[in-house]
MARTIPA-334345 format. One record per residue: z, y, x of N, C-alpha, C, O, CB in turn; residue number from 0. Coordinates in steps of 0.2 Angstrom, whole numbers, plus 5000, padded with zeros to 4 digits. Atoms other than C-alpha are relative to their C-alpha. Last residue first. Glycine has a CB too. Layout:
N
{node {Z, Y, X}, {Z, Y, X}, {Z, Y, X}, {Z, Y, X}, {Z, Y, X}, NUM}
...
//
This chain:
186
{node {4994, 5002, 5000}, {5558, 5152, 5518}, {5005, 5005, 5003}, {5011, 5003, 5004}, {5000, 4993, 5004}, 185}
{node {4997, 5000, 5006}, {5543, 5162, 5514}, {5007, 4997, 5000}, {5011, 4999, 4995}, {4996, 4996, 4995}, 184}
{node {4999, 4993, 5001}, {5538, 5166, 5532}, {5004, 5000, 4993}, {5008, 5004, 4992}, {4994, 5004, 4999}, 183}
{node {4994, 4998, 4996}, {5540, 5147, 5536}, {5002, 5008, 4999}, {5008, 5009, 4999}, {4999, 4999, 5008}, 182}
{node {4994, 5003, 5004}, {5528, 5143, 5522}, {5006, 5002, 5004}, {5012, 5003, 5001}, {5000, 4993, 5000}, 181}
{node {4998, 4996, 5006}, {5515, 5154, 5529}, {5006, 4998, 4997}, {5010, 5002, 4995}, {4994, 5001, 4995}, 180}
{node {5002, 5002, 5007}, {5515, 5145, 5545}, {5002, 5005, 4995}, {5007, 5008, 4996}, {5001, 4993, 4998}, 179}
{node {5004, 4995, 5002}, {5518, 5153, 5562}, {4997, 4999, 4993}, {4992, 5002, 4991}, {4995, 5002, 5005}, 178}
{node {4998, 4993, 4998}, {5533, 5144, 5568}, {4996, 5005, 4996}, {4999, 5010, 4994}, {5001, 5001, 5007}, 177}
{node {5005, 4997, 4995}, {5528, 5127, 5560}, {5002, 5008, 5000}, {5002, 5011, 4995}, {4993, 4999, 4997}, 176}
{node {5006, 4998, 5004}, {5536, 5119, 5544}, {4995, 5003, 5005}, {4989, 5004, 5003}, {5002, 5005, 4995}, 175}
{node {5003, 5006, 5003}, {5549, 5109, 5555}, {4993, 5002, 4996}, {4988, 4998, 4996}, {5005, 4997, 4995}, 174}
{node {5004, 5004, 4994}, {5552, 5124, 5566}, {4996, 4994, 4997}, {4991, 4993, 4999}, {5005, 4998, 5005}, 173}
{node {5006, 4996, 4998}, {5556, 5135, 5550}, {4996, 4996, 5006}, {4990, 4996, 5006}, {5002, 5007, 5003}, 172}
{node {5005, 5000, 5005}, {5567, 5121, 5543}, {4993, 5004, 5002}, {4988, 5001, 5002}, {5002, 5002, 4994}, 171}
{node {5003, 5006, 4999}, {5577, 5120, 5560}, {4994, 4999, 4995}, {4989, 4996, 4996}, {5005, 4994, 4999}, 170}
{node {5004, 5000, 4994}, {5580, 5138, 5559}, {4996, 4994, 5001}, {4990, 4994, 5003}, {5004, 5002, 5006}, 169}
{node {5006, 4996, 5001}, {5585, 5137, 5541}, {4996, 5000, 5006}, {4989, 5000, 5006}, {5002, 5007, 4997}, 168}
{node {5005, 5004, 5004}, {5597, 5122, 5545}, {4993, 5004, 4999}, {4988, 5001, 4999}, {5003, 4999, 4993}, 167}
{node {5003, 5005, 4996}, {5605, 5132, 5559}, {4995, 4996, 4996}, {4989, 4995, 4999}, {5006, 4995, 5003}, 166}
{node {5004, 4996, 4994}, {5608, 5148, 5549}, {4996, 4994, 5004}, {4990, 4995, 5005}, {5004, 5004, 5004}, 165}
{node {5006, 4998, 5003}, {5614, 5137, 5534}, {4995, 5003, 5005}, {4989, 5002, 5005}, {5001, 5005, 4994}, 164}
{node {5004, 5006, 5002}, {5626, 5128, 5545}, {4994, 5002, 4997}, {4989, 4999, 4998}, {5004, 4995, 4995}, 163}
{node {5002, 5002, 4994}, {5633, 5145, 5552}, {4995, 4994, 4999}, {4990, 4993, 5002}, {5005, 4998, 5005}, 162}
{node {5005, 4996, 4998}, {5635, 5152, 5535}, {4996, 4998, 5006}, {4990, 4998, 5007}, {5003, 5007, 5001}, 161}
{node {5006, 5001, 5004}, {5644, 5137, 5529}, {4994, 5004, 5002}, {4989, 5002, 5002}, {5002, 5002, 4992}, 160}
{node {5002, 5007, 4999}, {5656, 5137, 5544}, {4993, 4999, 4996}, {4988, 4997, 4998}, {5005, 4995, 4999}, 159}
{node {5004, 4999, 4993}, {5658, 5156, 5542}, {4997, 4993, 5002}, {4991, 4993, 5004}, {5005, 5002, 5005}, 158}
{node {5006, 4997, 5001}, {5664, 5153, 5524}, {4995, 5001, 5006}, {4989, 5000, 5005}, {5001, 5007, 4996}, 157}
{node {5000, 4993, 4999}, {5677, 5141, 5530}, {4993, 5003, 4998}, {4988, 4999, 4999}, {5002, 5002, 5007}, 156}
{node {5002, 4997, 4993}, {5676, 5124, 5523}, {5001, 5007, 5000}, {5002, 5010, 4995}, {4993, 4998, 5001}, 155}
{node {4994, 4999, 4996}, {5684, 5115, 5508}, {4999, 5002, 5007}, {5002, 5000, 5012}, {5004, 4993, 5000}, 154}
{node {5000, 5005, 4995}, {5668, 5109, 5501}, {5006, 5000, 5004}, {5007, 4996, 5009}, {4994, 5000, 5004}, 153}
{node {5001, 5006, 5003}, {5669, 5118, 5484}, {5000, 4994, 5005}, {5003, 4989, 5004}, {4992, 5000, 4998}, 152}
{node {4995, 5002, 5005}, {5677, 5133, 5491}, {4999, 4993, 4998}, {5004, 4989, 4998}, {5001, 5005, 4994}, 151}
{node {4994, 5001, 4996}, {5665, 5134, 5506}, {5006, 4998, 4996}, {5009, 4993, 4998}, {5001, 5007, 5003}, 150}
{node {5001, 5006, 4996}, {5650, 5132, 5494}, {5006, 4998, 5004}, {5009, 4993, 5004}, {4994, 5000, 5005}, 149}
{node {4999, 5006, 5005}, {5656, 5145, 5482}, {4999, 4994, 5004}, {5003, 4989, 5002}, {4995, 5001, 4995}, 148}
{node {4992, 5001, 5002}, {5659, 5157, 5497}, {5001, 4995, 4995}, {5006, 4991, 4996}, {5002, 5007, 4997}, 147}
{node {4996, 5002, 4995}, {5641, 5154, 5504}, {5008, 4999, 4998}, {5011, 4994, 5000}, {5000, 5004, 5007}, 146}
{node {5000, 4996, 4994}, {5632, 5157, 5488}, {5005, 4997, 5005}, {5008, 4992, 5003}, {5003, 5007, 4998}, 145}
{node {4993, 4998, 4998}, {5628, 5143, 5476}, {4999, 5005, 5006}, {4996, 5004, 5011}, {5004, 4994, 5001}, 144}
{node {5000, 4993, 5000}, {5609, 5142, 5470}, {5008, 5003, 5001}, {5009, 5008, 4998}, {4997, 5003, 4994}, 143}
{node {4995, 4998, 5005}, {5611, 5124, 5465}, {5001, 5007, 5000}, {5005, 5010, 4996}, {5006, 4996, 5002}, 142}
{node {5001, 5003, 5006}, {5595, 5119, 5474}, {5004, 5001, 4994}, {5003, 5002, 4988}, {4999, 4992, 5001}, 141}
{node {5007, 4999, 5002}, {5594, 5130, 5489}, {4999, 4997, 4993}, {4994, 5000, 4990}, {4996, 4997, 5005}, 140}
{node {5002, 4993, 4999}, {5613, 5133, 5493}, {4993, 5001, 4996}, {4992, 5006, 4993}, {4999, 5002, 5007}, 139}
{node {4996, 4996, 5005}, {5620, 5117, 5486}, {4997, 5007, 5000}, {4997, 5010, 4995}, {5007, 5000, 5002}, 138}
{node {5001, 5002, 5007}, {5606, 5107, 5494}, {5004, 5005, 4995}, {5001, 5007, 4990}, {5001, 4993, 4999}, 137}
{node {5007, 4998, 5002}, {5608, 5116, 5511}, {4998, 4999, 4993}, {4996, 5003, 4990}, {4995, 4996, 5005}, 136}
{node {5000, 4993, 5000}, {5627, 5113, 5511}, {4993, 5003, 4998}, {4992, 5007, 4994}, {5002, 5003, 5007}, 135}
{node {4996, 4998, 5006}, {5625, 5095, 5507}, {5000, 5007, 4999}, {4999, 5010, 4993}, {5007, 4997, 5000}, 134}
{node {5004, 5002, 5006}, {5612, 5092, 5520}, {5003, 5003, 4994}, {5000, 5006, 4989}, {4998, 4993, 5000}, 133}
{node {5005, 4995, 5000}, {5623, 5101, 5533}, {4995, 4999, 4994}, {4993, 5004, 4991}, {4996, 5000, 5007}, 132}
{node {4997, 4993, 5002}, {5637, 5090, 5528}, {4995, 5005, 5000}, {4995, 5009, 4995}, {5006, 5001, 5005}, 131}
{node {4998, 5000, 5007}, {5626, 5074, 5529}, {5003, 5006, 4998}, {5001, 5009, 4992}, {5006, 4994, 4999}, 130}
{node {4994, 5004, 5001}, {5617, 5077, 5545}, {5003, 5001, 4993}, {5001, 5006, 4990}, {5005, 5003, 5006}, 129}
{node {4994, 4996, 4998}, {5599, 5084, 5542}, {5007, 4995, 5000}, {5007, 4990, 4996}, {5001, 5006, 4995}, 128}
{node {4999, 5000, 4993}, {5584, 5073, 5543}, {5007, 5003, 5002}, {5009, 5002, 5008}, {4994, 5003, 5004}, 127}
{node {4998, 5006, 4999}, {5583, 5070, 5524}, {5002, 4999, 5008}, {5006, 4994, 5009}, {4995, 4995, 4998}, 126}
{node {4993, 5001, 5002}, {5583, 5088, 5522}, {5002, 4993, 5001}, {5008, 4993, 5003}, {5001, 5002, 4992}, 125}
{node {4996, 4997, 4995}, {5566, 5089, 5532}, {5008, 4999, 4998}, {5012, 4998, 5002}, {4999, 5008, 5000}, 124}
{node {4999, 5004, 4994}, {5558, 5076, 5521}, {5004, 5003, 5006}, {5008, 5000, 5009}, {4993, 4999, 5003}, 123}
{node {4997, 5006, 5002}, {5562, 5085, 5505}, {5001, 4996, 5007}, {5006, 4993, 5008}, {4997, 4996, 4995}, 122}
{node {4992, 4998, 5000}, {5557, 5102, 5513}, {5004, 4994, 4998}, {5009, 4993, 5001}, {5001, 5005, 4994}, 121}
{node {4998, 4999, 4993}, {5540, 5094, 5518}, {5007, 5002, 5000}, {5011, 5000, 5004}, {4996, 5006, 5002}, 120}
{node {4999, 5006, 4996}, {5538, 5086, 5501}, {5002, 5001, 5007}, {5006, 4998, 5010}, {4993, 4996, 5000}, 119}
{node {4994, 5004, 5003}, {5541, 5102, 5491}, {5002, 4994, 5004}, {5007, 4992, 5006}, {4999, 4999, 4993}, 118}
{node {4994, 4997, 4997}, {5529, 5111, 5503}, {5006, 4997, 4997}, {5011, 4996, 5001}, {5000, 5007, 4997}, 117}
{node {5000, 5002, 4993}, {5515, 5098, 5499}, {5007, 5004, 5003}, {5010, 5000, 5007}, {4994, 5003, 5004}, 116}
{node {4998, 5007, 4999}, {5519, 5099, 5481}, {5001, 4998, 5007}, {5005, 4995, 5009}, {4995, 4995, 4996}, 115}
{node {4993, 5000, 5002}, {5518, 5118, 5481}, {5003, 4993, 5001}, {5008, 4992, 5003}, {5001, 5002, 4993}, 114}
{node {4997, 4997, 4994}, {5501, 5117, 5491}, {5008, 5000, 4998}, {5012, 4998, 5003}, {4998, 5007, 5001}, 113}
{node {5000, 5004, 4994}, {5494, 5105, 5478}, {5004, 5002, 5006}, {5008, 4999, 5009}, {4993, 4999, 5002}, 112}
{node {4996, 5006, 5002}, {5500, 5115, 5463}, {5000, 4995, 5006}, {5005, 4993, 5008}, {4997, 4997, 4994}, 111}
{node {4993, 4998, 4999}, {5493, 5131, 5472}, {5004, 4994, 4998}, {5009, 4993, 5002}, {5002, 5006, 4995}, 110}
{node {4999, 4999, 4993}, {5476, 5123, 5474}, {5007, 5001, 5001}, {5011, 4999, 5005}, {4996, 5005, 5003}, 109}
{node {5000, 5006, 4998}, {5476, 5118, 5455}, {5002, 5000, 5008}, {5006, 4996, 5010}, {4993, 4996, 5000}, 108}
{node {5005, 4999, 4994}, {5481, 5135, 5450}, {5000, 4993, 5003}, {5005, 4991, 5006}, {5002, 5005, 5005}, 107}
{node {5002, 5006, 4997}, {5490, 5135, 5433}, {4994, 5001, 5005}, {4989, 5003, 5004}, {4997, 4995, 4994}, 106}
{node {5006, 4998, 4996}, {5500, 5150, 5428}, {4998, 4993, 5004}, {5001, 4990, 5008}, {5001, 5005, 5006}, 105}
{node {5003, 5006, 4998}, {5512, 5145, 5415}, {4993, 5001, 5003}, {4988, 5001, 5000}, {4999, 4995, 4993}, 104}
{node {5007, 5000, 4998}, {5522, 5160, 5412}, {4998, 4993, 5003}, {5002, 4990, 5006}, {4999, 5005, 5006}, 103}
{node {5001, 5007, 4998}, {5538, 5159, 5401}, {4992, 5000, 5002}, {4988, 4998, 4998}, {5001, 4995, 4995}, 102}
{node {5005, 5004, 5004}, {5540, 5178, 5401}, {5000, 4993, 5003}, {5000, 4992, 5009}, {4994, 5003, 4999}, 101}
{node {5006, 5003, 4997}, {5555, 5184, 5411}, {4996, 4996, 4995}, {4999, 4992, 4992}, {5002, 4996, 5006}, 100}
{node {5006, 4997, 5003}, {5568, 5193, 5400}, {4993, 4998, 5003}, {4988, 5000, 5000}, {5000, 5008, 5001}, 99}
{node {5000, 5000, 5007}, {5583, 5182, 5403}, {4994, 5003, 4997}, {4991, 5001, 4991}, {5006, 5004, 4997}, 98}
{node {5001, 5007, 5002}, {5579, 5179, 5421}, {5000, 5000, 4992}, {4996, 4995, 4990}, {5005, 4996, 5003}, 97}
{node {5006, 5002, 4998}, {5577, 5198, 5425}, {4998, 4993, 4997}, {4993, 4991, 4994}, {4999, 5000, 5007}, 96}
{node {5005, 4996, 5005}, {5592, 5203, 5415}, {4993, 4997, 5001}, {4989, 4996, 4997}, {5001, 5007, 5001}, 95}
{node {4999, 5003, 5007}, {5603, 5189, 5424}, {4995, 5003, 4995}, {4992, 5000, 4991}, {5007, 5001, 4997}, 94}
{node {5003, 5007, 5000}, {5596, 5195, 5441}, {5001, 4997, 4993}, {4996, 4994, 4991}, {5005, 4995, 5005}, 93}
{node {5003, 5001, 5007}, {5598, 5213, 5438}, {4998, 4993, 4999}, {4994, 4992, 4995}, {4994, 5005, 4999}, 92}
{node {4994, 4999, 5004}, {5609, 5216, 5454}, {4998, 4999, 4992}, {5003, 4998, 4988}, {5003, 5007, 5000}, 91}
{node {5000, 4994, 5005}, {5594, 5209, 5463}, {5007, 5000, 4996}, {5010, 4995, 4995}, {4995, 4999, 4995}, 90}
{node {4997, 4994, 4997}, {5596, 5198, 5479}, {5001, 5006, 4995}, {5005, 5010, 4996}, {4996, 5003, 5006}, 89}
{node {4993, 5002, 4998}, {5592, 5181, 5470}, {5004, 5006, 5003}, {5010, 5006, 5002}, {4999, 4995, 5006}, 88}
{node {4996, 5001, 5006}, {5578, 5190, 5460}, {5007, 4998, 5003}, {5012, 5000, 5000}, {4997, 4994, 4996}, 87}
{node {4998, 4993, 5003}, {5570, 5197, 5476}, {5005, 4999, 4994}, {5009, 5003, 4993}, {4993, 5003, 4997}, 86}
{node {4996, 4997, 4996}, {5571, 5180, 5485}, {5002, 5007, 4997}, {5008, 5009, 4997}, {4997, 5002, 5006}, 85}
{node {4993, 5004, 4999}, {5564, 5170, 5471}, {5005, 5004, 5004}, {5010, 5005, 5002}, {4999, 4993, 5003}, 84}
{node {4996, 4999, 5006}, {5550, 5183, 5468}, {5007, 4997, 5000}, {5012, 5000, 4998}, {4996, 4998, 4994}, 83}
{node {4997, 4994, 4999}, {5545, 5181, 5486}, {5004, 5002, 4994}, {5009, 5005, 4995}, {4995, 5006, 5002}, 82}
{node {4995, 5001, 4996}, {5541, 5163, 5483}, {5004, 5006, 5002}, {5010, 5006, 5003}, {4998, 4997, 5007}, 81}
{node {4995, 5005, 5003}, {5531, 5166, 5468}, {5006, 4999, 5004}, {5012, 5000, 5002}, {4997, 4994, 4998}, 80}
{node {4996, 4996, 5005}, {5522, 5181, 5476}, {5006, 4996, 4997}, {5011, 4998, 4996}, {4995, 5002, 4994}, 79}
{node {4996, 4995, 4997}, {5517, 5171, 5491}, {5004, 5004, 4995}, {5010, 5005, 4996}, {4996, 5005, 5005}, 78}
{node {4995, 5003, 4997}, {5511, 5157, 5481}, {5005, 5004, 5003}, {5011, 5004, 5003}, {4998, 4994, 5005}, 77}
{node {4995, 5001, 5006}, {5501, 5169, 5471}, {5006, 4996, 5002}, {5011, 4997, 5000}, {4996, 4997, 4995}, 76}
{node {4997, 4994, 5001}, {5493, 5175, 5488}, {5005, 4999, 4994}, {5010, 5002, 4994}, {4995, 5006, 4998}, 75}
{node {4996, 4998, 4994}, {5489, 5158, 5494}, {5004, 5006, 4998}, {5010, 5006, 4999}, {4996, 5001, 5006}, 74}
{node {4994, 5005, 5000}, {5482, 5152, 5477}, {5005, 5002, 5005}, {5011, 5002, 5004}, {4998, 4993, 5001}, 73}
{node {4997, 4998, 5006}, {5470, 5168, 5477}, {5007, 4995, 4999}, {5012, 4998, 4998}, {4996, 4999, 4994}, 72}
{node {4997, 4993, 4999}, {5465, 5165, 5495}, {5005, 5001, 4994}, {5010, 5003, 4995}, {4995, 5005, 5002}, 71}
{node {5002, 4996, 5006}, {5461, 5146, 5493}, {5004, 5007, 5000}, {5010, 5006, 4999}, {5002, 4996, 4993}, 70}
{node {5005, 5003, 5004}, {5460, 5135, 5508}, {4998, 5004, 4994}, {4992, 5004, 4992}, {5003, 4993, 4998}, 69}
{node {4999, 4999, 5007}, {5470, 5147, 5520}, {4994, 4996, 4996}, {4988, 4997, 4998}, {4999, 5007, 4998}, 68}
{node {5004, 5006, 5002}, {5474, 5143, 5538}, {5000, 5000, 4992}, {5005, 4997, 4989}, {5003, 4993, 5003}, 67}
{node {5000, 5002, 5007}, {5480, 5159, 5545}, {4995, 4994, 4999}, {4990, 4993, 5002}, {4997, 5006, 4996}, 66}
{node {4997, 5007, 5001}, {5484, 5160, 5563}, {4999, 4998, 4993}, {5002, 4992, 4992}, {5007, 5000, 5003}, 65}
{node {5003, 5004, 4995}, {5474, 5176, 5568}, {5002, 4993, 4999}, {4998, 4988, 5002}, {5002, 5002, 5007}, 64}
{node {5007, 5002, 5002}, {5479, 5185, 5552}, {4997, 4995, 5005}, {4992, 4991, 5003}, {4996, 5007, 5000}, 63}
{node {5001, 5007, 4999}, {5498, 5184, 5555}, {4992, 4998, 4999}, {4991, 4992, 4999}, {5004, 4996, 4996}, 62}
{node {4997, 5002, 4994}, {5501, 5203, 5556}, {4999, 4993, 5002}, {4999, 4991, 5008}, {5007, 5001, 5000}, 61}
{node {5004, 4996, 4995}, {5488, 5207, 5542}, {5003, 4998, 5007}, {5000, 4996, 5012}, {5001, 5007, 5000}, 60}
{node {5007, 5002, 5000}, {5495, 5194, 5530}, {4996, 5003, 5006}, {4993, 4999, 5010}, {4996, 5001, 4994}, 59}
{node {5000, 5006, 4997}, {5513, 5199, 5534}, {4993, 4997, 5001}, {4992, 4994, 5006}, {5005, 4995, 4996}, 58}
{node {4998, 4999, 4993}, {5509, 5217, 5530}, {5000, 4993, 5004}, {4998, 4993, 5009}, {5007, 5004, 5001}, 57}
{node {5006, 4998, 4997}, {5501, 5211, 5514}, {5001, 5002, 5007}, {4996, 5001, 5012}, {4997, 5006, 4996}, 56}
{node {5004, 5006, 5000}, {5516, 5201, 5508}, {4993, 5002, 5004}, {4991, 4998, 5009}, {4998, 4998, 4993}, 55}
{node {4998, 5005, 4995}, {5528, 5215, 5513}, {4995, 4994, 5001}, {4994, 4991, 5006}, {5007, 4997, 4998}, 54}
{node {5001, 4997, 4993}, {5518, 5228, 5504}, {5002, 4995, 5005}, {4999, 4994, 5010}, {5004, 5006, 5000}, 53}
{node {5007, 5001, 4998}, {5517, 5216, 5489}, {4999, 5003, 5006}, {4995, 5001, 5010}, {4996, 5004, 4994}, 52}
{node {5002, 5007, 4999}, {5536, 5215, 5488}, {4993, 4999, 5002}, {4991, 4995, 5007}, {5002, 4996, 4994}, 51}
{node {4997, 5002, 4993}, {5539, 5233, 5491}, {4998, 4993, 5001}, {4997, 4991, 5007}, {5008, 5001, 4999}, 50}
{node {5004, 4996, 4994}, {5527, 5238, 5477}, {5003, 4997, 5007}, {4999, 4996, 5011}, {5000, 5007, 4999}, 49}
{node {5007, 5003, 4999}, {5534, 5225, 5465}, {4997, 5003, 5006}, {4994, 4999, 5010}, {4996, 5001, 4993}, 48}
{node {5000, 5007, 4998}, {5552, 5230, 5468}, {4994, 4997, 5001}, {4992, 4994, 5006}, {5005, 4996, 4996}, 47}
{node {4998, 5000, 4992}, {5548, 5249, 5467}, {5000, 4993, 5002}, {4998, 4992, 5008}, {5006, 5004, 5000}, 46}
{node {5006, 4998, 4996}, {5538, 5246, 5450}, {5002, 5000, 5008}, {4998, 4997, 5012}, {4998, 5007, 4998}, 45}
{node {4997, 4995, 4996}, {5552, 5236, 5441}, {4994, 5002, 5005}, {4992, 4998, 5010}, {5006, 4998, 5004}, 44}
{node {5000, 4994, 5004}, {5548, 5225, 5427}, {5003, 5006, 5004}, {5007, 5010, 5001}, {5004, 4999, 4993}, 43}
{node {4995, 4995, 4998}, {5553, 5210, 5438}, {5001, 5006, 4996}, {5006, 5009, 4995}, {4998, 5002, 5007}, 42}
{node {4993, 5003, 4999}, {5544, 5196, 5429}, {5005, 5005, 5002}, {5010, 5005, 4999}, {4999, 4995, 5006}, 41}
{node {4998, 5004, 5006}, {5529, 5204, 5421}, {5007, 4997, 5001}, {5010, 4996, 4996}, {4995, 4995, 4998}, 40}
{node {4997, 4995, 5004}, {5528, 5216, 5436}, {5003, 4997, 4993}, {5008, 4999, 4990}, {4996, 5006, 4998}, 39}
{node {4993, 4998, 4998}, {5525, 5202, 5448}, {5004, 5004, 4995}, {5010, 5003, 4994}, {5000, 5003, 5007}, 38}
{node {4996, 5006, 5001}, {5510, 5196, 5438}, {5007, 5001, 5002}, {5012, 4999, 4999}, {4997, 4994, 5005}, 37}
{node {4999, 5002, 5007}, {5503, 5213, 5436}, {5005, 4994, 4999}, {5009, 4994, 4995}, {4994, 4999, 4996}, 36}
{node {4995, 4995, 5003}, {5505, 5217, 5454}, {5002, 4999, 4993}, {5008, 4999, 4991}, {4998, 5007, 5001}, 35}
{node {4994, 5001, 4997}, {5496, 5202, 5460}, {5006, 5004, 4997}, {5011, 5002, 4995}, {5000, 5000, 5007}, 34}
{node {4998, 5006, 5003}, {5482, 5205, 5448}, {5007, 4998, 5002}, {5011, 4995, 4999}, {4995, 4995, 5000}, 33}
{node {4998, 4999, 5007}, {5481, 5223, 5454}, {5002, 4994, 4996}, {5007, 4994, 4993}, {4994, 5003, 4996}, 32}
{node {4994, 4996, 5002}, {5482, 5219, 5472}, {5002, 5001, 4993}, {5008, 4999, 4991}, {5000, 5007, 5004}, 31}
{node {4995, 5004, 5003}, {5469, 5205, 5473}, {5006, 5004, 4998}, {5011, 5001, 4995}, {5002, 4995, 5005}, 30}
{node {5002, 5006, 5004}, {5452, 5213, 5476}, {5006, 4997, 4996}, {5005, 4995, 4991}, {4996, 4995, 5003}, 29}
{node {5003, 4997, 5006}, {5458, 5229, 5484}, {4999, 4995, 4994}, {4999, 4997, 4988}, {4994, 5005, 5001}, 28}
{node {4995, 4996, 5003}, {5469, 5220, 5496}, {4998, 5003, 4994}, {5001, 5002, 4988}, {5003, 5006, 5005}, 27}
{node {4995, 5005, 5003}, {5456, 5207, 5500}, {5005, 5004, 4996}, {5007, 5002, 4991}, {5003, 4996, 5006}, 26}
{node {5004, 5002, 5006}, {5443, 5222, 5502}, {5005, 4994, 4997}, {5005, 4994, 4991}, {4994, 4996, 5002}, 25}
{node {5000, 4995, 5005}, {5455, 5231, 5514}, {4997, 4997, 4994}, {5000, 4999, 4988}, {4997, 5006, 5002}, 24}
{node {4993, 5000, 5003}, {5458, 5215, 5524}, {5000, 5005, 4995}, {5003, 5004, 4989}, {5005, 5002, 5006}, 23}
{node {4999, 5006, 5004}, {5439, 5213, 5526}, {5007, 5000, 4997}, {5008, 4998, 4991}, {4999, 4994, 5004}, 22}
{node {5004, 4999, 5006}, {5437, 5231, 5531}, {5001, 4994, 4996}, {5002, 4994, 4990}, {4993, 5002, 5001}, 21}
{node {4996, 4996, 5005}, {5451, 5228, 5544}, {4997, 5001, 4994}, {5000, 5002, 4988}, {5001, 5007, 5004}, 20}
{node {5004, 4995, 5003}, {5441, 5214, 5553}, {5004, 5004, 4994}, {5006, 5001, 4989}, {4994, 4997, 4996}, 19}
{node {4998, 4993, 4999}, {5453, 5206, 5565}, {4996, 5005, 4996}, {4997, 5011, 4998}, {5001, 5002, 5007}, 18}
{node {5003, 4997, 4994}, {5444, 5190, 5567}, {5002, 5007, 5001}, {5000, 5010, 5006}, {4993, 4999, 5000}, 17}
{node {4997, 5003, 4994}, {5456, 5181, 5555}, {4997, 5002, 5007}, {5000, 5001, 5012}, {4999, 4992, 5000}, 16}
{node {4993, 4998, 4999}, {5451, 5194, 5542}, {5003, 4997, 5007}, {5006, 5000, 5011}, {5005, 4998, 4994}, 15}
{node {5000, 4993, 4997}, {5433, 5190, 5544}, {5007, 5003, 5002}, {5008, 5006, 5007}, {4996, 5005, 4996}, 14}
{node {5003, 5001, 4994}, {5436, 5172, 5540}, {5000, 5006, 5004}, {5001, 5006, 5010}, {4993, 4996, 5000}, 13}
{node {4995, 5003, 4996}, {5447, 5177, 5526}, {4998, 4998, 5007}, {5001, 5000, 5012}, {5003, 4993, 4997}, 12}
{node {4995, 4995, 4998}, {5434, 5188, 5519}, {5005, 4998, 5005}, {5007, 5001, 5009}, {5003, 5003, 4994}, 11}
{node {5003, 4996, 4995}, {5421, 5174, 5520}, {5004, 5006, 5002}, {5005, 5007, 5008}, {4993, 5003, 4997}, 10}
{node {5001, 5004, 4994}, {5432, 5163, 5510}, {4997, 5004, 5006}, {5000, 5003, 5012}, {4996, 4993, 4999}, 9}
{node {4993, 5000, 4996}, {5436, 5176, 5498}, {5000, 4996, 5006}, {5003, 4998, 5011}, {5005, 4997, 4995}, 8}
{node {4996, 5004, 5003}, {5417, 5178, 5495}, {5007, 5001, 5003}, {5008, 5003, 5008}, {4998, 4993, 5000}, 7}
{node {4998, 5006, 4997}, {5408, 5193, 5501}, {5005, 4996, 4996}, {5008, 4999, 4992}, {5004, 5002, 5007}, 6}
{node {5004, 5006, 5001}, {5399, 5205, 5490}, {5002, 4993, 5003}, {5000, 4988, 5002}, {4993, 5002, 5002}, 5}
{node {4998, 5002, 5007}, {5413, 5218, 5489}, {4995, 4994, 4998}, {4997, 4990, 4993}, {4998, 5006, 4995}, 4}
{node {4995, 5005, 5000}, {5412, 5219, 5508}, {5001, 4997, 4993}, {5004, 4992, 4992}, {5006, 5002, 5003}, 3}
{node {4997, 4999, 5006}, {5395, 5228, 5508}, {5006, 4994, 4999}, {5004, 4989, 4996}, {4995, 5000, 4994}, 2}
{node {4999, 5006, 5005}, {5391, 5227, 5526}, {5003, 5003, 4994}, {5008, 5007, 4994}, {5004, 4994, 5003}, 1}
{node {4993, 5002, 5001}, {5386, 5243, 5536}, {5000, 4995, 4994}, {4997, 4996, 4989}, {5005, 5006, 4998}, 0}
//
């Protein structure tokens, strides 16, 4: 029987894409603690951290056959960062979390490149949207306004804003690729 602890992350990812459960387990055991510590420094909540990491690893297993990962560590930390945004936005403790979050400066060269690529993809996507849809999208995603605030600001019904965001997000997922990791995060 193979000793999975001796495999590199790249080798584990290759085995994972082939459905190797032991490779998945090794990835989980190798990366869970550092991912948890990173998330906990921000959220300071065990349940939120565990739920978020479970979602990331479930997604990783369910989409294993279509994965294209250059750096597993960067990929997983990108998943944490993007999931943190969603958790914080939905949290009743949003202000507390943001006020107490440490100023973390995690430098991952691969992550920076992937983040720049994602930012460029989203920017090019928003340029294709009709003016009103683009304005709604930007107010929601860059100014962090909720649907009601956007509706009031733009003189639209809240339902119109909700519909426009639903349409824009579906288009964005298609733009990023239906099975890409980035579409999962959006």
